[in-house]
PQR file with spaces between the fields and no chain letter, atoms N, CA, C, O and H, PARSE charges and radii, in Angstrom:
ATOM       1  N    UNK     1     110.400  104.279  100.091 -0.4000 1.5000
ATOM       2  CA   UNK     1     109.034  104.299  100.766 -0.0000 2.0000
ATOM       3  C    UNK     1     108.595  105.682  100.917  0.5500 1.7000
ATOM       4  O    UNK     1     109.398  106.614  100.894 -0.5500 1.4000
ATOM       5  N    UNK     2     107.304  105.840  101.075 -0.4000 1.5000
ATOM       6  CA   UNK     2     106.471  107.038  101.337 -0.0000 2.0000
ATOM       7  C    UNK     2     106.192  107.032  102.666  0.5500 1.7000
ATOM       8  O    UNK     2     105.648  106.000  103.060 -0.5500 1.4000
ATOM       9  H    UNK     2     106.652  105.083  101.094  0.4000 1.0000
ATOM      10  N    UNK     3     106.427  107.975  103.572 -0.4000 1.5000
ATOM      11  CA   UNK     3     105.931  108.027  104.889 -0.0000 2.0000
ATOM      12  C    UNK     3     104.519  108.773  104.931  0.5500 1.7000
ATOM      13  O    UNK     3     104.458  109.941  104.549 -0.5500 1.4000
ATOM      14  H    UNK     3     106.869  108.813  103.253  0.4000 1.0000
ATOM      15  N    UNK     4     103.512  108.179  105.342 -0.4000 1.5000
ATOM      16  CA   UNK     4     102.278  108.771  105.437 -0.0000 2.0000
ATOM      17  C    UNK     4     101.743  108.828  106.937  0.5500 1.7000
ATOM      18  O    UNK     4     101.616  107.811  107.620 -0.5500 1.4000
ATOM      19  H    UNK     4     103.562  107.230  105.653  0.4000 1.0000
ATOM      20  N    UNK     5     101.470  109.994  107.344 -0.4000 1.5000
ATOM      21  CA   UNK     5     101.028  110.210  108.756 -0.0000 2.0000
ATOM      22  C    UNK     5      99.527  110.694  108.795  0.5500 1.7000
ATOM      23  O    UNK     5      99.137  111.609  108.069 -0.5500 1.4000
ATOM      24  H    UNK     5     101.573  110.820  106.790  0.4000 1.0000
ATOM      25  N    UNK     6      98.754  110.070  109.630 -0.4000 1.5000
ATOM      26  CA   UNK     6      97.427  110.522  109.691 -0.0000 2.0000
ATOM      27  C    UNK     6      97.301  111.186  111.092  0.5500 1.7000
ATOM      28  O    UNK     6      97.532  110.523  112.102 -0.5500 1.4000
ATOM      29  H    UNK     6      99.071  109.327  110.220  0.4000 1.0000
ATOM      30  N    UNK     7      96.933  112.505  111.157 -0.4000 1.5000
ATOM      31  CA   UNK     7      96.736  113.000  112.474 -0.0000 2.0000
ATOM      32  C    UNK     7      95.318  113.323  112.783  0.5500 1.7000
ATOM      33  O    UNK     7      94.685  114.255  112.287 -0.5500 1.4000
ATOM      34  H    UNK     7      96.746  113.044  110.336  0.4000 1.0000
ATOM      35  N    UNK     8      94.854  112.406  113.707 -0.4000 1.5000
ATOM      36  CA   UNK     8      93.372  112.571  113.908 -0.0000 2.0000
ATOM      37  C    UNK     8      92.934  113.522  114.757  0.5500 1.7000
ATOM      38  O    UNK     8      91.752  113.868  114.766 -0.5500 1.4000
ATOM      39  H    UNK     8      95.368  111.649  114.110  0.4000 1.0000
ATOM      40  N    UNK     9      93.899  114.071  115.601 -0.4000 1.5000
ATOM      41  CA   UNK     9      93.429  115.325  116.516 -0.0000 2.0000
ATOM      42  C    UNK     9      94.472  116.389  116.365  0.5500 1.7000
ATOM      43  O    UNK     9      95.521  116.394  117.008 -0.5500 1.4000
ATOM      44  H    UNK     9      94.859  113.790  115.594  0.4000 1.0000
ATOM      45  N    UNK    10      94.098  117.358  115.412 -0.4000 1.5000
ATOM      46  CA   UNK    10      95.010  118.447  115.098 -0.0000 2.0000
ATOM      47  C    UNK    10      95.483  119.323  116.303  0.5500 1.7000
ATOM      48  O    UNK    10      96.508  120.002  116.346 -0.5500 1.4000
ATOM      49  H    UNK    10      93.245  117.354  114.890  0.4000 1.0000
ATOM      50  N    UNK    11      94.524  119.171  117.282 -0.4000 1.5000
ATOM      51  CA   UNK    11      94.984  120.063  118.499 -0.0000 2.0000
ATOM      52  C    UNK    11      95.968  119.412  119.421  0.5500 1.7000
ATOM      53  O    UNK    11      96.659  120.091  120.180 -0.5500 1.4000
ATOM      54  H    UNK    11      93.691  118.619  117.247  0.4000 1.0000
ATOM      55  N    UNK    12      96.042  118.102  119.367 -0.4000 1.5000
ATOM      56  CA   UNK    12      97.160  117.383  119.997 -0.0000 2.0000
ATOM      57  C    UNK    12      97.615  116.308  119.092  0.5500 1.7000
ATOM      58  O    UNK    12      97.203  115.156  119.231 -0.5500 1.4000
ATOM      59  H    UNK    12      95.480  117.551  118.751  0.4000 1.0000
ATOM      60  N    UNK    13      98.515  116.675  118.101 -0.4000 1.5000
ATOM      61  CA   UNK    13      98.981  115.820  117.109 -0.0000 2.0000
ATOM      62  C    UNK    13      99.644  114.476  117.520  0.5500 1.7000
ATOM      63  O    UNK    13      99.796  113.562  116.709 -0.5500 1.4000
ATOM      64  H    UNK    13      98.849  117.611  117.988  0.4000 1.0000
ATOM      65  N    UNK    14     100.021  114.403  118.790 -0.4000 1.5000
ATOM      66  CA   UNK    14     100.625  113.141  119.289 -0.0000 2.0000
ATOM      67  C    UNK    14      99.623  112.114  119.759  0.5500 1.7000
ATOM      68  O    UNK    14      99.959  110.958  120.018 -0.5500 1.4000
ATOM      69  H    UNK    14      99.898  115.146  119.448  0.4000 1.0000
ATOM      70  N    UNK    15      98.430  112.543  119.859 -0.4000 1.5000
ATOM      71  CA   UNK    15      97.238  111.764  120.362 -0.0000 2.0000
ATOM      72  C    UNK    15      96.730  111.180  119.132  0.5500 1.7000
ATOM      73  O    UNK    15      96.198  111.942  118.324 -0.5500 1.4000
ATOM      74  H    UNK    15      98.157  113.482  119.649  0.4000 1.0000
ATOM      75  N    UNK    16      96.823  109.822  118.847 -0.4000 1.5000
ATOM      76  CA   UNK    16      96.269  109.165  117.822 -0.0000 2.0000
ATOM      77  C    UNK    16      96.967  109.270  116.498  0.5500 1.7000
ATOM      78  O    UNK    16      96.364  109.023  115.453 -0.5500 1.4000
ATOM      79  H    UNK    16      97.255  109.204  119.504  0.4000 1.0000
ATOM      80  N    UNK    17      98.092  109.594  116.521 -0.4000 1.5000
ATOM      81  CA   UNK    17      98.943  109.693  115.248 -0.0000 2.0000
ATOM      82  C    UNK    17      99.163  108.381  114.644  0.5500 1.7000
ATOM      83  O    UNK    17      99.791  107.555  115.306 -0.5500 1.4000
ATOM      84  H    UNK    17      98.581  109.795  117.370  0.4000 1.0000
ATOM      85  N    UNK    18      98.744  108.079  113.506 -0.4000 1.5000
ATOM      86  CA   UNK    18      98.948  106.878  112.743 -0.0000 2.0000
ATOM      87  C    UNK    18     100.075  107.047  111.694  0.5500 1.7000
ATOM      88  O    UNK    18      99.995  108.002  110.921 -0.5500 1.4000
ATOM      89  H    UNK    18      98.233  108.750  112.968  0.4000 1.0000
ATOM      90  N    UNK    19     101.095  106.209  111.613 -0.4000 1.5000
ATOM      91  CA   UNK    19     102.067  106.231  110.564 -0.0000 2.0000
ATOM      92  C    UNK    19     102.044  104.861  109.690  0.5500 1.7000
ATOM      93  O    UNK    19     102.057  103.723  110.160 -0.5500 1.4000
ATOM      94  H    UNK    19     101.160  105.433  112.241  0.4000 1.0000
ATOM      95  N    UNK    20     102.011  105.165  108.518 -0.4000 1.5000
ATOM      96  CA   UNK    20     101.932  103.970  107.525 -0.0000 2.0000
ATOM      97  C    UNK    20     102.988  104.323  106.420  0.5500 1.7000
ATOM      98  O    UNK    20     103.142  105.464  105.984 -0.5500 1.4000
ATOM      99  H    UNK    20     102.000  106.089  108.136  0.4000 1.0000
ATOM     100  N    UNK    21     103.684  103.244  106.023 -0.4000 1.5000
ATOM     101  CA   UNK    21     104.651  103.176  105.000 -0.0000 2.0000
ATOM     102  C    UNK    21     104.037  102.586  103.677  0.5500 1.7000
ATOM     103  O    UNK    21     103.660  101.414  103.667 -0.5500 1.4000
ATOM     104  H    UNK    21     103.559  102.318  106.378  0.4000 1.0000
ATOM     105  N    UNK    22     103.938  103.344  102.613 -0.4000 1.5000
ATOM     106  CA   UNK    22     103.531  102.844  101.467 -0.0000 2.0000
ATOM     107  C    UNK    22     104.581  102.929  100.158  0.5500 1.7000
ATOM     108  O    UNK    22     105.606  103.611  100.158 -0.5500 1.4000
ATOM     109  H    UNK    22     104.245  104.295  102.621  0.4000 1.0000
ATOM     110  N    UNK    23     104.176  102.205   99.190 -0.4000 1.5000
ATOM     111  CA   UNK    23     105.126  102.064   98.179 -0.0000 2.0000
ATOM     112  C    UNK    23     105.021  103.442   97.256  0.5500 1.7000
ATOM     113  O    UNK    23     103.922  103.962   97.066 -0.5500 1.4000
ATOM     114  H    UNK    23     103.343  101.651   99.190  0.4000 1.0000
ATOM     115  N    UNK    24     106.116  103.941   96.754 -0.4000 1.5000
ATOM     116  CA   UNK    24     106.169  105.110   95.867 -0.0000 2.0000
ATOM     117  C    UNK    24     105.313  104.923   94.652  0.5500 1.7000
ATOM     118  O    UNK    24     105.050  103.768   94.317 -0.5500 1.4000
ATOM     119  H    UNK    24     107.009  103.519   96.909  0.4000 1.0000
ATOM     120  N    UNK    25     104.849  105.926   93.957 -0.4000 1.5000
ATOM     121  CA   UNK    25     103.959  105.909   92.781 -0.0000 2.0000
ATOM     122  C    UNK    25     102.565  106.020   92.831  0.5500 1.7000
ATOM     123  O    UNK    25     101.859  105.900   91.829 -0.5500 1.4000
ATOM     124  H    UNK    25     105.063  106.865   94.229  0.4000 1.0000
ATOM     125  N    UNK    26     102.077  106.276   94.117 -0.4000 1.5000
ATOM     126  CA   UNK    26     100.706  106.260   94.349 -0.0000 2.0000
ATOM     127  C    UNK    26     100.273  107.813   94.532  0.5500 1.7000
ATOM     128  O    UNK    26     101.076  108.632   94.979 -0.5500 1.4000
ATOM     129  H    UNK    26     102.650  106.373   94.931  0.4000 1.0000
ATOM     130  N    UNK    27      99.127  108.117   94.209 -0.4000 1.5000
ATOM     131  CA   UNK    27      98.516  109.647   94.252 -0.0000 2.0000
ATOM     132  C    UNK    27      97.863  109.842   95.489  0.5500 1.7000
ATOM     133  O    UNK    27      97.360  108.899   96.098 -0.5500 1.4000
ATOM     134  H    UNK    27      98.474  107.451   93.846  0.4000 1.0000
ATOM     135  N    UNK    28      97.839  110.986   95.891 -0.4000 1.5000
ATOM     136  CA   UNK    28      96.999  111.382   97.026 -0.0000 2.0000
ATOM     137  C    UNK    28      95.583  110.842   96.957  0.5500 1.7000
ATOM     138  O    UNK    28      95.080  110.255   97.915 -0.5500 1.4000
ATOM     139  H    UNK    28      98.248  111.753   95.396  0.4000 1.0000
ATOM     140  N    UNK    29      95.001  111.029   95.910 -0.4000 1.5000
ATOM     141  CA   UNK    29      93.656  110.665   95.553 -0.0000 2.0000
ATOM     142  C    UNK    29      93.425  109.142   95.786  0.5500 1.7000
ATOM     143  O    UNK    29      92.383  108.758   96.318 -0.5500 1.4000
ATOM     144  H    UNK    29      95.410  111.506   95.132  0.4000 1.0000
ATOM     145  N    UNK    30      94.401  108.271   95.387 -0.4000 1.5000
ATOM     146  CA   UNK    30      94.267  106.891   95.794 -0.0000 2.0000
ATOM     147  C    UNK    30      94.414  106.645   97.184  0.5500 1.7000
ATOM     148  O    UNK    30      93.781  105.701   97.658 -0.5500 1.4000
ATOM     149  H    UNK    30      95.247  108.583   94.955  0.4000 1.0000
ATOM     150  N    UNK    31      95.123  107.317   97.899 -0.4000 1.5000
ATOM     151  CA   UNK    31      95.356  107.160   99.381 -0.0000 2.0000
ATOM     152  C    UNK    31      93.908  107.584  100.049  0.5500 1.7000
ATOM     153  O    UNK    31      93.330  106.910  100.901 -0.5500 1.4000
ATOM     154  H    UNK    31      95.637  108.084   97.513  0.4000 1.0000
ATOM     155  N    UNK    32      93.450  108.785   99.519 -0.4000 1.5000
ATOM     156  CA   UNK    32      92.161  109.191  100.051 -0.0000 2.0000
ATOM     157  C    UNK    32      91.088  108.140   99.849  0.5500 1.7000
ATOM     158  O    UNK    32      90.308  107.872  100.764 -0.5500 1.4000
ATOM     159  H    UNK    32      93.919  109.333   98.826  0.4000 1.0000
ATOM     160  N    UNK    33      91.032  107.553   98.697 -0.4000 1.5000
ATOM     161  CA   UNK    33      90.008  106.413   98.554 -0.0000 2.0000
ATOM     162  C    UNK    33      90.120  105.208   99.444  0.5500 1.7000
ATOM     163  O    UNK    33      89.150  104.677   99.985 -0.5500 1.4000
ATOM     164  H    UNK    33      91.666  107.770   97.954  0.4000 1.0000
ATOM     165  N    UNK    34      91.395  104.801   99.564 -0.4000 1.5000
ATOM     166  CA   UNK    34      91.679  103.686  100.278 -0.0000 2.0000
ATOM     167  C    UNK    34      91.478  103.925  101.883  0.5500 1.7000
ATOM     168  O    UNK    34      91.002  103.024  102.574 -0.5500 1.4000
ATOM     169  H    UNK    34      92.183  105.232   99.124  0.4000 1.0000
ATOM     170  N    UNK    35      91.821  105.045  102.381 -0.4000 1.5000
ATOM     171  CA   UNK    35      91.667  105.357  103.707 -0.0000 2.0000
ATOM     172  C    UNK    35      90.315  105.883  104.075  0.5500 1.7000
ATOM     173  O    UNK    35      90.000  106.074  105.250 -0.5500 1.4000
ATOM     174  H    UNK    35      92.208  105.776  101.819  0.4000 1.0000
ATOM     175  N    UNK    36      89.555  106.104  103.114 -0.4000 1.5000
ATOM     176  CA   UNK    36      88.070  106.553  103.343 -0.0000 2.0000
ATOM     177  C    UNK    36      87.813  107.945  103.808  0.5500 1.7000
ATOM     178  O    UNK    36      86.823  108.266  104.467 -0.5500 1.4000
ATOM     179  H    UNK    36      89.811  105.949  102.160  0.4000 1.0000
ATOM     180  N    UNK    37      88.888  108.861  103.377 -0.4000 1.5000
ATOM     181  CA   UNK    37      88.621  110.382  103.620 -0.0000 2.0000
ATOM     182  C    UNK    37      87.493  110.898  102.558  0.5500 1.7000
ATOM     183  O    UNK    37      86.917  111.970  102.741 -0.5500 1.4000
ATOM     184  H    UNK    37      89.692  108.600  102.842  0.4000 1.0000
ATOM     185  N    UNK    38      87.266  110.206  101.630 -0.4000 1.5000
ATOM     186  CA   UNK    38      86.492  110.924  100.378 -0.0000 2.0000
ATOM     187  C    UNK    38      85.342  111.741  100.736  0.5500 1.7000
ATOM     188  O    UNK    38      85.149  112.701   99.990 -0.5500 1.4000
ATOM     189  H    UNK    38      87.734  109.335  101.481  0.4000 1.0000
ATOM     190  N    UNK    39      84.497  111.576  101.750 -0.4000 1.5000
ATOM     191  CA   UNK    39      83.489  112.382  102.009 -0.0000 2.0000
ATOM     192  C    UNK    39      83.769  113.258  103.315  0.5500 1.7000
ATOM     193  O    UNK    39      82.820  113.813  103.867 -0.5500 1.4000
ATOM     194  H    UNK    39      84.654  110.796  102.357  0.4000 1.0000
ATOM     195  N    UNK    40      84.998  113.377  103.786 -0.4000 1.5000
ATOM     196  CA   UNK    40      85.330  114.147  104.936 -0.0000 2.0000
ATOM     197  C    UNK    40      86.302  115.194  104.623  0.5500 1.7000
ATOM     198  O    UNK    40      87.186  115.024  103.784 -0.5500 1.4000
ATOM     199  H    UNK    40      85.769  112.925  103.338  0.4000 1.0000
ATOM     200  N    UNK    41      86.134  116.370  105.344 -0.4000 1.5000
ATOM     201  CA   UNK    41      86.905  117.512  105.071 -0.0000 2.0000
ATOM     202  C    UNK    41      88.354  117.376  105.600  0.5500 1.7000
ATOM     203  O    UNK    41      88.637  117.819  106.713 -0.5500 1.4000
ATOM     204  H    UNK    41      85.415  116.508  106.026  0.4000 1.0000
ATOM     205  N    UNK    42      89.191  116.824  104.886 -0.4000 1.5000
ATOM     206  CA   UNK    42      90.580  116.499  105.261 -0.0000 2.0000
ATOM     207  C    UNK    42      91.493  117.374  104.404  0.5500 1.7000
ATOM     208  O    UNK    42      91.232  117.651  103.233 -0.5500 1.4000
ATOM     209  H    UNK    42      88.960  116.465  103.981  0.4000 1.0000
ATOM     210  N    UNK    43      92.659  117.821  105.106 -0.4000 1.5000
ATOM     211  CA   UNK    43      93.766  118.462  104.514 -0.0000 2.0000
ATOM     212  C    UNK    43      94.925  117.650  104.373  0.5500 1.7000
ATOM     213  O    UNK    43      95.134  116.777  105.216 -0.5500 1.4000
ATOM     214  H    UNK    43      92.870  117.596  106.057  0.4000 1.0000
ATOM     215  N    UNK    44      95.760  117.831  103.354 -0.4000 1.5000
ATOM     216  CA   UNK    44      97.051  117.267  103.237 -0.0000 2.0000
ATOM     217  C    UNK    44      98.116  118.307  103.096  0.5500 1.7000
ATOM     218  O    UNK    44      97.981  119.340  102.441 -0.5500 1.4000
ATOM     219  H    UNK    44      95.590  118.540  102.669  0.4000 1.0000
ATOM     220  N    UNK    45      99.245  117.936  103.800 -0.4000 1.5000
ATOM     221  CA   UNK    45     100.567  118.654  103.682 -0.0000 2.0000
ATOM     222  C    UNK    45     101.526  117.657  103.316  0.5500 1.7000
ATOM     223  O    UNK    45     101.736  116.710  104.073 -0.5500 1.4000
ATOM     224  H    UNK    45      99.354  117.096  104.332  0.4000 1.0000
ATOM     225  N    UNK    46     102.177  117.789  102.133 -0.4000 1.5000
ATOM     226  CA   UNK    46     103.073  116.930  101.591 -0.0000 2.0000
ATOM     227  C    UNK    46     104.583  117.647  101.475  0.5500 1.7000
ATOM     228  O    UNK    46     104.777  118.838  101.233 -0.5500 1.4000
ATOM     229  H    UNK    46     102.006  118.559  101.518  0.4000 1.0000
ATOM     230  N    UNK    47     105.496  116.730  101.686 -0.4000 1.5000
ATOM     231  CA   UNK    47     106.742  117.129  101.512 -0.0000 2.0000
ATOM     232  C    UNK    47     107.261  116.323  100.242  0.5500 1.7000
ATOM     233  O    UNK    47     107.550  115.135  100.391 -0.5500 1.4000
ATOM     234  H    UNK    47     105.339  115.762  101.883  0.4000 1.0000
ATOM     235  N    UNK    48     107.379  116.882   99.099 -0.4000 1.5000
ATOM     236  CA   UNK    48     107.719  116.286   97.882 -0.0000 2.0000
ATOM     237  C    UNK    48     108.941  116.787   97.399  0.5500 1.7000
ATOM     238  O    UNK    48     109.048  117.977   97.102 -0.5500 1.4000
ATOM     239  H    UNK    48     107.145  117.846   98.978  0.4000 1.0000
ATOM     240  N    UNK    49     109.941  115.932   97.285 -0.4000 1.5000
ATOM     241  CA   UNK    49     111.362  116.331   96.775 -0.0000 2.0000
ATOM     242  C    UNK    49     111.928  117.354   97.593  0.5500 1.7000
ATOM     243  O    UNK    49     112.690  118.205   97.134 -0.5500 1.4000
ATOM     244  H    UNK    49     109.854  114.966   97.527  0.4000 1.0000
ATOM     245  N    UNK    50     111.545  117.294   98.911 -0.4000 1.5000
ATOM     246  CA   UNK    50     112.210  118.166  100.029 -0.0000 2.0000
ATOM     247  C    UNK    50     111.512  119.562   99.994  0.5500 1.7000
ATOM     248  O    UNK    50     112.002  120.547  100.548 -0.5500 1.4000
ATOM     249  H    UNK    50     110.926  116.603   99.284  0.4000 1.0000
ATOM     250  N    UNK    51     110.316  119.582   99.294 -0.4000 1.5000
ATOM     251  CA   UNK    51     109.733  120.905   99.299 -0.0000 2.0000
ATOM     252  C    UNK    51     108.242  120.737   99.912  0.5500 1.7000
ATOM     253  O    UNK    51     107.507  119.799   99.604 -0.5500 1.4000
ATOM     254  H    UNK    51     109.918  118.782   98.844  0.4000 1.0000
ATOM     255  N    UNK    52     107.917  121.689  100.753 -0.4000 1.5000
ATOM     256  CA   UNK    52     106.519  121.622  101.307 -0.0000 2.0000
ATOM     257  C    UNK    52     105.558  122.113  100.330  0.5500 1.7000
ATOM     258  O    UNK    52     105.760  123.083   99.599 -0.5500 1.4000
ATOM     259  H    UNK    52     108.514  122.451  101.004  0.4000 1.0000
ATOM     260  N    UNK    53     104.453  121.366  100.350 -0.4000 1.5000
ATOM     261  CA   UNK    53     103.411  121.600   99.304 -0.0000 2.0000
ATOM     262  C    UNK    53     101.981  121.376   99.971  0.5500 1.7000
ATOM     263  O    UNK    53     101.769  120.425  100.724 -0.5500 1.4000
ATOM     264  H    UNK    53     104.289  120.578  100.944  0.4000 1.0000
ATOM     265  N    UNK    54     101.032  122.309   99.644 -0.4000 1.5000
ATOM     266  CA   UNK    54      99.736  122.103  100.253 -0.0000 2.0000
ATOM     267  C    UNK    54      98.675  122.002   99.226  0.5500 1.7000
ATOM     268  O    UNK    54      97.863  122.903   99.019 -0.5500 1.4000
ATOM     269  H    UNK    54     101.204  123.081   99.033  0.4000 1.0000
ATOM     270  N    UNK    55      98.709  120.826   98.560 -0.4000 1.5000
ATOM     271  CA   UNK    55      97.691  120.487   97.417 -0.0000 2.0000
ATOM     272  C    UNK    55      96.327  120.727   97.780  0.5500 1.7000
ATOM     273  O    UNK    55      95.874  120.243   98.817 -0.5500 1.4000
ATOM     274  H    UNK    55      99.368  120.094   98.728  0.4000 1.0000
ATOM     275  N    UNK    56      95.569  121.500   96.942 -0.4000 1.5000
ATOM     276  CA   UNK    56      94.132  121.352   97.014 -0.0000 2.0000
ATOM     277  C    UNK    56      93.565  120.036   96.830  0.5500 1.7000
ATOM     278  O    UNK    56      94.247  119.176   96.272 -0.5500 1.4000
ATOM     279  H    UNK    56      95.937  121.893   96.100  0.4000 1.0000
ATOM     280  N    UNK    57      92.475  119.796   97.206 -0.4000 1.5000
ATOM     281  CA   UNK    57      91.789  118.433   97.149 -0.0000 2.0000
ATOM     282  C    UNK    57      91.790  118.248   95.468  0.5500 1.7000
ATOM     283  O    UNK    57      92.153  117.174   94.987 -0.5500 1.4000
ATOM     284  H    UNK    57      91.921  120.495   97.659  0.4000 1.0000
ATOM     285  N    UNK    58      91.397  119.273   94.685 -0.4000 1.5000
ATOM     286  CA   UNK    58      91.315  119.138   93.312 -0.0000 2.0000
ATOM     287  C    UNK    58      92.640  118.542   92.549  0.5500 1.7000
ATOM     288  O    UNK    58      92.563  117.963   91.466 -0.5500 1.4000
ATOM     289  H    UNK    58      91.102  120.145   95.076  0.4000 1.0000
ATOM     290  N    UNK    59      93.783  118.748   93.212 -0.4000 1.5000
ATOM     291  CA   UNK    59      95.058  118.331   92.827 -0.0000 2.0000
ATOM     292  C    UNK    59      95.527  116.980   93.228  0.5500 1.7000
ATOM     293  O    UNK    59      96.476  116.436   92.662 -0.5500 1.4000
ATOM     294  H    UNK    59      93.845  119.218   94.092  0.4000 1.0000
ATOM     295  N    UNK    60      94.805  116.390   94.286 -0.4000 1.5000
ATOM     296  CA   UNK    60      95.194  115.194   94.754 -0.0000 2.0000
ATOM     297  C    UNK    60      95.433  114.105   93.649  0.5500 1.7000
ATOM     298  O    UNK    60      96.444  113.412   93.759 -0.5500 1.4000
ATOM     299  H    UNK    60      94.034  116.832   94.746  0.4000 1.0000
ATOM     300  N    UNK    61      94.631  113.913   92.651 -0.4000 1.5000
ATOM     301  CA   UNK    61      94.760  112.911   91.788 -0.0000 2.0000
ATOM     302  C    UNK    61      96.048  113.163   90.912  0.5500 1.7000
ATOM     303  O    UNK    61      96.589  112.218   90.337 -0.5500 1.4000
ATOM     304  H    UNK    61      93.810  114.476   92.562  0.4000 1.0000
ATOM     305  N    UNK    62      96.502  114.372   90.823 -0.4000 1.5000
ATOM     306  CA   UNK    62      97.634  114.646   90.068 -0.0000 2.0000
ATOM     307  C    UNK    62      98.925  114.767   90.919  0.5500 1.7000
ATOM     308  O    UNK    62      99.957  115.156   90.372 -0.5500 1.4000
ATOM     309  H    UNK    62      96.063  115.140   91.290  0.4000 1.0000
ATOM     310  N    UNK    63      98.908  114.462   92.173 -0.4000 1.5000
ATOM     311  CA   UNK    63      99.974  114.535   93.114 -0.0000 2.0000
ATOM     312  C    UNK    63     100.367  113.132   93.339  0.5500 1.7000
ATOM     313  O    UNK    63      99.684  112.396   94.052 -0.5500 1.4000
ATOM     314  H    UNK    63      98.070  114.146   92.617  0.4000 1.0000
ATOM     315  N    UNK    64     101.476  112.728   92.738 -0.4000 1.5000
ATOM     316  CA   UNK    64     102.230  111.463   92.877 -0.0000 2.0000
ATOM     317  C    UNK    64     103.278  111.470   93.753  0.5500 1.7000
ATOM     318  O    UNK    64     104.161  112.320   93.632 -0.5500 1.4000
ATOM     319  H    UNK    64     102.031  113.326   92.159  0.4000 1.0000
ATOM     320  N    UNK    65     103.314  110.559   94.709 -0.4000 1.5000
ATOM     321  CA   UNK    65     104.327  110.462   95.702 -0.0000 2.0000
ATOM     322  C    UNK    65     105.497  109.587   95.335  0.5500 1.7000
ATOM     323  O    UNK    65     105.308  108.471   94.852 -0.5500 1.4000
ATOM     324  H    UNK    65     102.598  109.868   94.808  0.4000 1.0000
ATOM     325  N    UNK    66     106.683  110.063   95.550 -0.4000 1.5000
ATOM     326  CA   UNK    66     107.833  109.248   95.123 -0.0000 2.0000
ATOM     327  C    UNK    66     108.627  108.854   96.500  0.5500 1.7000
ATOM     328  O    UNK    66     108.284  109.225   97.622 -0.5500 1.4000
ATOM     329  H    UNK    66     106.837  110.970   95.942  0.4000 1.0000
ATOM     330  N    UNK    67     109.676  108.089   96.216 -0.4000 1.5000
ATOM     331  CA   UNK    67     110.468  107.453   97.323 -0.0000 2.0000
ATOM     332  C    UNK    67     111.008  108.598   98.106  0.5500 1.7000
ATOM     333  O    UNK    67     111.552  109.533   97.519 -0.5500 1.4000
ATOM     334  H    UNK    67     109.956  107.788   95.304  0.4000 1.0000
ATOM     335  N    UNK    68     110.879  108.571   99.469 -0.4000 1.5000
ATOM     336  CA   UNK    68     111.353  109.568  100.306 -0.0000 2.0000
ATOM     337  C    UNK    68     110.412  110.725  100.602  0.5500 1.7000
ATOM     338  O    UNK    68     110.815  111.612  101.355 -0.5500 1.4000
ATOM     339  H    UNK    68     110.437  107.811   99.945  0.4000 1.0000
ATOM     340  N    UNK    69     109.172  110.795  100.066 -0.4000 1.5000
ATOM     341  CA   UNK    69     108.317  111.762  100.272 -0.0000 2.0000
ATOM     342  C    UNK    69     107.546  111.378  101.510  0.5500 1.7000
ATOM     343  O    UNK    69     107.529  110.258  102.020 -0.5500 1.4000
ATOM     344  H    UNK    69     108.845  110.074   99.454  0.4000 1.0000
ATOM     345  N    UNK    70     106.859  112.546  101.961 -0.4000 1.5000
ATOM     346  CA   UNK    70     106.244  112.366  103.287 -0.0000 2.0000
ATOM     347  C    UNK    70     104.851  113.128  103.184  0.5500 1.7000
ATOM     348  O    UNK    70     104.807  114.148  102.496 -0.5500 1.4000
ATOM     349  H    UNK    70     106.873  113.456  101.547  0.4000 1.0000
ATOM     350  N    UNK    71     103.911  112.755  103.726 -0.4000 1.5000
ATOM     351  CA   UNK    71     102.505  113.340  103.739 -0.0000 2.0000
ATOM     352  C    UNK    71     101.875  113.148  105.049  0.5500 1.7000
ATOM     353  O    UNK    71     101.875  112.091  105.681 -0.5500 1.4000
ATOM     354  H    UNK    71     103.947  111.927  104.285  0.4000 1.0000
ATOM     355  N    UNK    72     101.287  114.362  105.438 -0.4000 1.5000
ATOM     356  CA   UNK    72     100.393  114.410  106.621 -0.0000 2.0000
ATOM     357  C    UNK    72      99.082  114.770  106.291  0.5500 1.7000
ATOM     358  O    UNK    72      98.886  115.853  105.739 -0.5500 1.4000
ATOM     359  H    UNK    72     101.287  115.220  104.925  0.4000 1.0000
ATOM     360  N    UNK    73      98.034  113.915  106.586 -0.4000 1.5000
ATOM     361  CA   UNK    73      96.779  114.066  106.489 -0.0000 2.0000
ATOM     362  C    UNK    73      96.034  114.540  107.818  0.5500 1.7000
ATOM     363  O    UNK    73      96.279  113.891  108.836 -0.5500 1.4000
ATOM     364  H    UNK    73      98.193  113.036  107.034  0.4000 1.0000
ATOM     365  N    UNK    74      95.227  115.517  107.895 -0.4000 1.5000
ATOM     366  CA   UNK    74      94.592  115.984  109.102 -0.0000 2.0000
ATOM     367  C    UNK    74      93.203  116.468  108.897  0.5500 1.7000
ATOM     368  O    UNK    74      92.948  117.059  107.847 -0.5500 1.4000
ATOM     369  H    UNK    74      95.028  116.044  107.069  0.4000 1.0000
ATOM     370  N    UNK    75      92.401  116.306  109.671 -0.4000 1.5000
ATOM     371  CA   UNK    75      90.918  116.780  109.499 -0.0000 2.0000
ATOM     372  C    UNK    75      90.803  118.329  109.423  0.5500 1.7000
ATOM     373  O    UNK    75      91.522  119.036  110.129 -0.5500 1.4000
ATOM     374  H    UNK    75      92.608  115.826  110.524  0.4000 1.0000
ATOM     375  N    UNK    76      90.018  118.777  108.677 -0.4000 1.5000
ATOM     376  CA   UNK    76      89.830  120.247  108.419 -0.0000 2.0000
ATOM     377  C    UNK    76      88.884  120.810  109.523  0.5500 1.7000
ATOM     378  O    UNK    76      88.578  122.002  109.525 -0.5500 1.4000
ATOM     379  H    UNK    76      89.435  118.202  108.103  0.4000 1.0000
């Protein structure tokens, strides 16, 4: 499983933190489209294969998540 966290308030991450488990093999772009971030200025911090990664929005389509990966989305 991939652990996805949506931090709605970056100034107080515990306030309104949403956790979603998703199946591996999905891209950040697909998550963006399904959660409705497409027109909002969001950032993603991903832990892929144990390494921290800050993909640019242009890289989201090519960023595929695998089993055990973790992603945090937060408003910019």
